[in-house]
KEMIDO-961380 format. One line per 10 residues: for each residue x, y, z of N, C-alpha, C, O. Coordinates in nm, 2 decimals. Layout:
! residues N
X/Y/Z/X/Y/Z/X/Y/Z/X/Y/Z ~ ...
! end
This chain:
! residues 110
-9.65/8.46/-0.37/-9.64/8.33/-0.31/-9.56/8.24/-0.35/-9.57/8.20/-0.47 ~ -9.48/8.19/-0.25/-9.40/8.04/-0.26/-9.45/7.91/-0.24/-9.47/7.86/-0.13 ~ -9.46/7.85/-0.36/-9.52/7.72/-0.33/-9.40/7.60/-0.37/-9.29/7.63/-0.43 ~ -9.43/7.48/-0.32/-9.36/7.34/-0.33/-9.46/7.24/-0.38/-9.54/7.19/-0.30 ~ -9.44/7.20/-0.49/-9.52/7.09/-0.57/-9.47/6.96/-0.52/-9.35/6.94/-0.53 ~ -9.56/6.87/-0.48/-9.53/6.75/-0.44/-9.54/6.66/-0.57/-9.60/6.69/-0.67 ~ -9.46/6.52/-0.53/-9.43/6.46/-0.64/-9.53/6.42/-0.71/-9.51/6.40/-0.83 ~ -9.67/6.39/-0.67/-9.81/6.34/-0.72/-9.84/6.41/-0.84/-9.92/6.36/-0.91 ~ -9.77/6.53/-0.86/-9.82/6.64/-0.99/-9.72/6.64/-1.07/-9.60/6.60/-1.03 ~ -9.74/6.68/-1.18/-9.62/6.73/-1.29/-9.53/6.83/-1.26/-9.58/6.94/-1.22
-9.40/6.82/-1.28/-9.32/6.93/-1.24/-9.39/7.06/-1.34/-9.38/7.18/-1.32 ~ -9.45/7.01/-1.44/-9.53/7.12/-1.53/-9.60/7.23/-1.45/-9.59/7.35/-1.48 ~ -9.66/7.17/-1.34/-9.76/7.28/-1.24/-9.62/7.35/-1.20/-9.57/7.44/-1.26 ~ -9.60/7.30/-1.12/-9.45/7.43/-1.08/-9.43/7.53/-1.20/-9.42/7.65/-1.18 ~ -9.44/7.48/-1.34/-9.36/7.57/-1.42/-9.48/7.68/-1.45/-9.48/7.80/-1.45 ~ -9.57/7.61/-1.47/-9.75/7.69/-1.48/-9.74/7.79/-1.37/-9.77/7.90/-1.41 ~ -9.71/7.77/-1.22/-9.73/7.87/-1.16/-9.64/7.97/-1.17/-9.66/8.09/-1.16 ~ -9.50/7.91/-1.18/-9.39/8.02/-1.21/-9.44/8.12/-1.32/-9.43/8.24/-1.30 ~ -9.49/8.09/-1.42/-9.52/8.17/-1.52/-9.64/8.25/-1.51/-9.68/8.32/-1.60 ~ -9.70/8.23/-1.39/-9.85/8.33/-1.33/-9.75/8.41/-1.21/-9.81/8.46/-1.11
-9.62/8.42/-1.23/-9.57/8.50/-1.13/-9.55/8.45/-1.00/-9.51/8.52/-0.91 ~ -9.56/8.33/-0.98/-9.53/8.23/-0.87/-9.39/8.19/-0.82/-9.35/8.12/-0.91 ~ -9.31/8.20/-0.73/-9.22/8.15/-0.67/-9.28/7.96/-0.64/-9.34/7.90/-0.55 ~ -9.22/7.92/-0.74/-9.27/7.75/-0.74/-9.18/7.68/-0.78/-9.12/7.70/-0.89 ~ -9.14/7.57/-0.69/-9.07/7.47/-0.75/-9.12/7.29/-0.68/-9.17/7.24/-0.58 ~ -9.06/7.24/-0.81/-9.10/7.09/-0.77/-9.01/7.03/-0.70/-8.89/7.08/-0.68 ~ -9.08/6.89/-0.63/-8.96/6.82/-0.55/-8.88/6.78/-0.62/-8.76/6.77/-0.58 ~ -8.91/6.76/-0.73/-8.82/6.71/-0.84/-8.66/6.79/-0.87/-8.55/6.74/-0.88 ~ -8.69/6.88/-0.87/-8.60/6.98/-0.89/-8.50/7.01/-0.73/-8.40/7.08/-0.71 ~ -8.56/6.94/-0.67/-8.48/6.95/-0.56/-8.44/6.81/-0.49/-8.42/6.79/-0.37
-8.45/6.70/-0.63/-8.41/6.55/-0.59/-8.47/6.51/-0.50/-8.41/6.41/-0.44 ~ -8.60/6.55/-0.45/-8.67/6.47/-0.37/-8.76/6.41/-0.39/-8.86/6.41/-0.31 ~ -8.77/6.33/-0.53/-8.89/6.25/-0.54/-8.92/6.14/-0.48/-9.02/6.08/-0.51 ~ -8.84/6.09/-0.40/-8.83/5.96/-0.36/-8.84/5.98/-0.18/-8.85/5.89/-0.10 ~ -8.84/6.13/-0.15/-8.85/6.18/-0.01/-8.96/6.12/0.10/-9.05/6.04/0.08 ~ -8.92/6.17/0.20/-9.05/6.09/0.30/-9.14/6.25/0.31/-9.11/6.36/0.27 ~ -9.23/6.19/0.37/-9.36/6.29/0.39/-9.29/6.41/0.49/-9.29/6.53/0.47 ~ -9.22/6.33/0.59/-9.13/6.42/0.69/-9.05/6.52/0.63/-9.06/6.63/0.66 ~ -8.94/6.48/0.52/-8.83/6.56/0.44/-8.94/6.65/0.38/-8.93/6.76/0.43 ~ -9.01/6.65/0.32/-9.11/6.72/0.20/-9.16/6.84/0.32/-9.12/6.96/0.32
-9.23/6.79/0.42/-9.29/6.89/0.53/-9.16/7.00/0.57/-9.17/7.12/0.56 ~ -9.04/6.90/0.62/-8.94/7.02/0.67/-8.91/7.12/0.53/-8.92/7.24/0.53 ~ -8.87/7.06/0.44/-8.84/7.17/0.32/-8.93/7.25/0.28/-8.90/7.35/0.22 ~ -9.07/7.23/0.32/-9.18/7.37/0.31/-9.16/7.42/0.43/-9.18/7.55/0.43 ~ -9.14/7.37/0.53/-9.11/7.48/0.64/-8.98/7.58/0.61/-8.98/7.70/0.62 ~ -8.88/7.52/0.57/-8.73/7.56/0.59/-8.74/7.68/0.42/-8.69/7.79/0.39 ~ -8.81/7.63/0.35/-8.83/7.74/0.20/-8.98/7.82/0.23/-9.04/7.86/0.13 ~ -9.03/7.85/0.37/-9.15/7.94/0.37/-9.23/7.90/0.27/-9.30/8.00/0.24 ~ -9.25/7.79/0.20/-9.35/7.77/0.12/-9.50/7.71/0.16/-9.53/7.64/0.26 ~ -9.58/7.73/0.07/-9.71/7.66/0.05/-9.68/7.52/0.00/-9.61/7.49/-0.10
-9.74/7.44/0.07/-9.72/7.27/0.00/-9.84/7.24/-0.07/-9.95/7.23/-0.01 ~ -9.82/7.22/-0.22/-9.95/7.16/-0.30/-9.92/7.02/-0.32/-9.83/6.97/-0.37 ~ -10.03/6.97/-0.26/-10.04/6.81/-0.27/-10.17/6.76/-0.30/-10.27/6.83/-0.33 ~ -10.16/6.63/-0.30/-10.30/6.56/-0.31/-10.27/6.45/-0.20/-10.34/6.35/-0.19 ~ -10.18/6.47/-0.11/-10.16/6.36/-0.04/-10.25/6.42/0.10/-10.24/6.54/0.13 ~ -10.32/6.34/0.16/-10.44/6.38/0.27/-10.37/6.39/0.37/-10.39/6.48/0.46 ~ -10.26/6.29/0.39/-10.15/6.26/0.52/-10.11/6.41/0.55/-10.10/6.44/0.67 ~ -10.09/6.51/0.47/-10.04/6.61/0.51/-10.14/6.74/0.57/-10.12/6.82/0.66 ~ -10.26/6.71/0.50/-10.37/6.77/0.58/-10.37/6.70/0.71/-10.36/6.80/0.79 ~ -10.37/6.62/0.77/-10.41/6.51/0.86/-10.31/6.59/0.96/-10.35/6.65/1.06
-10.16/6.58/0.92/-10.06/6.67/1.01/-10.04/6.78/1.04/-10.00/6.83/1.15 ~ -10.10/6.87/0.91/-10.12/7.03/0.97/-10.21/7.04/1.07/-10.19/7.12/1.16 ~ -10.34/6.96/1.05/-10.43/6.99/1.13/-10.40/6.95/1.30/-10.45/7.00/1.40 ~ -10.31/6.84/1.30/-10.26/6.80/1.42/-10.15/6.88/1.49/-10.12/6.87/1.61 ~ -10.08/6.96/1.40/-9.94/7.05/1.46/-10.00/7.24/1.49/-10.11/7.27/1.43 ~ -9.94/7.30/1.55/-9.94/7.42/1.56/-9.89/7.47/1.45/-9.94/7.55/1.37 ~ -9.77/7.41/1.44/-9.67/7.48/1.30/-9.65/7.42/1.21/-9.65/7.29/1.22 ~ -9.63/7.49/1.09/-9.61/7.39/0.97/-9.67/7.49/0.84/-9.71/7.60/0.85 ~ -9.66/7.40/0.73/-9.67/7.51/0.63/-9.81/7.50/0.59/-9.89/7.41/0.63 ~ -9.83/7.59/0.51/-10.00/7.61/0.46/-10.00/7.49/0.35/-9.90/7.46/0.29
-10.13/7.44/0.33/-10.10/7.34/0.21/-10.25/7.38/0.16/-10.36/7.42/0.20 ~ -10.20/7.32/0.03/-10.32/7.33/-0.07/-10.35/7.20/-0.14/-10.28/7.16/-0.24 ~ -10.45/7.13/-0.09/-10.49/6.98/-0.10/-10.56/7.02/-0.24/-10.67/7.08/-0.26 ~ -10.48/6.96/-0.33/-10.59/6.91/-0.45/-10.67/6.80/-0.47/-10.61/6.70/-0.44 ~ -10.78/6.77/-0.51/-10.85/6.68/-0.52/-10.95/6.68/-0.64/-11.07/6.71/-0.64 ~ -10.89/6.65/-0.75/-10.93/6.67/-0.87/-10.96/6.56/-0.97/-10.98/6.56/-1.09 ~ -10.95/6.43/-0.87/-10.97/6.26/-0.92/-10.84/6.26/-1.06/-10.76/6.35/-1.06 ~ -10.84/6.18/-1.15/-10.80/6.18/-1.23/-10.80/6.22/-1.36/-10.88/6.18/-1.44 ~ -10.69/6.29/-1.39/-10.71/6.38/-1.48/-10.61/6.43/-1.57/-10.50/6.43/-1.51 ~ -10.60/6.45/-1.67/-10.48/6.49/-1.75/-10.43/6.58/-1.73/-10.50/6.67/-1.69
-10.28/6.61/-1.74/-10.18/6.73/-1.69/-10.22/6.87/-1.72/-10.18/6.97/-1.66 ~ -10.30/6.86/-1.83/-10.35/7.03/-1.89/-10.48/7.06/-1.80/-10.50/7.17/-1.75 ~ -10.56/6.93/-1.80/-10.68/6.95/-1.72/-10.62/7.05/-1.56/-10.63/7.16/-1.52 ~ -10.57/6.95/-1.51/-10.50/6.95/-1.39/-10.47/7.11/-1.36/-10.52/7.18/-1.28 ~ -10.35/7.12/-1.45/-10.33/7.28/-1.47/-10.42/7.37/-1.46/-10.44/7.45/-1.37 ~ -10.47/7.35/-1.59/-10.60/7.47/-1.60/-10.69/7.47/-1.47/-10.73/7.58/-1.45 ~ -10.73/7.39/-1.39/-10.80/7.34/-1.27/-10.74/7.44/-1.18/-10.79/7.54/-1.13 ~ -10.63/7.41/-1.16/-10.51/7.52/-1.04/-10.52/7.65/-1.06/-10.54/7.73/-0.97 ~ -10.50/7.66/-1.17/-10.49/7.79/-1.23/-10.61/7.91/-1.23/-10.61/8.03/-1.19 ~ -10.71/7.80/-1.28/-10.84/7.89/-1.25/-10.88/7.94/-1.11/-10.95/8.04/-1.09
-10.83/7.88/-1.04/-10.91/7.86/-0.89/-10.80/7.93/-0.81/-10.81/7.93/-0.69 ~ -10.68/8.00/-0.89/-10.58/8.07/-0.80/-10.60/8.17/-0.76/-10.52/8.20/-0.67 ~ -10.71/8.29/-0.80/-10.73/8.38/-0.71/-10.83/8.33/-0.57/-10.81/8.40/-0.48 ~ -10.90/8.25/-0.56/-10.97/8.20/-0.44/-10.85/8.11/-0.36/-10.88/8.10/-0.24 ~ -10.76/8.05/-0.39/-10.68/7.98/-0.31/-10.57/8.08/-0.27/-10.51/8.05/-0.17 ~ -10.52/8.20/-0.35/-10.44/8.28/-0.29/-10.51/8.36/-0.15/-10.46/8.38/-0.04 ~ -10.68/8.40/-0.20/-10.73/8.49/-0.13/-10.74/8.38/0.02/-10.68/8.42/0.13 ~ -10.79/8.29/0.01/-10.81/8.19/0.16/-10.65/8.17/0.21/-10.64/8.15/0.33 ~ -10.52/8.19/0.14/-10.41/8.15/0.21/-10.33/8.28/0.28/-10.25/8.28/0.37 ~ -10.39/8.42/0.17/-10.34/8.56/0.26/-10.43/8.55/0.36/-10.37/8.60/0.46
-10.55/8.52/0.40/-10.61/8.53/0.53/-10.59/8.45/0.65/-10.64/8.47/0.77 ~ -10.52/8.35/0.60/-10.43/8.25/0.71/-10.50/8.13/0.72/-10.50/8.07/0.83 ~ -10.57/8.09/0.62/-10.63/7.93/0.63/-10.51/7.85/0.60/-10.45/7.87/0.49 ~ -10.47/7.76/0.70/-10.39/7.69/0.68/-10.37/7.54/0.60/-10.27/7.47/0.60 ~ -10.50/7.51/0.55/-10.56/7.44/0.47/-10.64/7.47/0.36/-10.75/7.52/0.40 ~ -10.62/7.46/0.22/-10.69/7.55/0.13/-10.71/7.41/0.04/-10.61/7.35/0.01 ~ -10.85/7.36/0.00/-10.90/7.25/-0.07/-10.96/7.26/-0.21/-11.08/7.30/-0.22 ~ -10.89/7.21/-0.31/-10.93/7.24/-0.41/-11.03/7.09/-0.48/-10.97/6.98/-0.50 ~ -11.18/7.10/-0.50/-11.21/7.00/-0.54/-11.29/6.99/-0.62/-11.39/7.06/-0.60 ~ -11.28/6.92/-0.73/-11.34/6.91/-0.86/-11.43/6.78/-0.88/-11.49/6.76/-0.99
! end
């Protein structure tokens, strides 16, 4: 599965996803740290990537549109990078199952 990791998350999250065998890139790798939501949205579409984000605006945008990327909305609160990455990796089988069945918005809340 291909993932585009939004700026609120560390590039290490994309690294961890790649280590697990996924095609993942962080917006920083695309020189998009200061990009608008619209530009990030368009990049996810262009790359056929699922957008990994904390930004609720993307979930609202996805709910309002017929077309667009799938969204993994991560809501784990304030936590260190290690704990964040661990939470995502521990939940990957559930997230992937939801994405493969066609869920457009998948929420990870802790």
